[in-house]
C-alpha angles and dihedrals in degrees: 000000000000089000092054092047092049090048092051092048090050092052093048093050091045090053094056096071090044092052092048091048092049091050091049092051089052092070130057130176109220107176141008115198123184116188140163112235135176125252112268115257118223127196115212108211115213095014113144091209127031114210113225112262094214123213117330104258125200123242122199106235119193114192125188124198117197143154135229130197091197140049117250131194090209135011125181120208114201116202127200112184116187113205129185105228129185094236095059136055090213130049118271118227121223108201124196142148139205128195118216125200134205094027110183121198113264146131100242108049120152137203126179140187133182141211109212122235094247091054090048091052091048093049092045094047092247096313122121113252127229129203088262088072089068102085099175143338123215120198132192127185114206134187117194090346095307118116108235100173136014134185140166125208090219135022129001130309100222093098097037087226094202091066090059098052136076111271132205113195128201099046100097116079129193118235094262090060093058139063086259089072097103093044134085097013091159094053107048130057118253114270117229108249115247116250114240 
């Protein structure tokens, strides 16, 4: 009986690495695209008074294209955006994450996060930023807390460069936290509602 129990335990423990490996191979990050885009402009139809829109400010948009061979109830995308800022001799990393729900398997799945114009101006000491300020973007896909895919827009991943740099949290916003929330519903994965 002890031999059978030991054999079953051995098989169960041997299956764990295989299951983790299979899950990791089910996800692949294809493309990371940072871009500066203008705030969306909305027209309010029968409004007696139109509030001034102000100057068109630039948001930093970071889009990730990936693929999945499996369906997932939830998938978390961790972002690490390295920016060159005037106040530091090294790049500053902006970490953030968004959890998507109802993820269906597919080859062209998209996630996106944004850095608002005011945060950009603060980081750049009042100067407008260009795409050259974005030094690198690291992305991790995670299911139930386990990283299933990882990619960097520049350089290797062996050192996980974002863990070795100064980080400033709270600057990256998911789509639902921005004026882009009502736009592009057919492109981006559904964001998990925040719990109040």
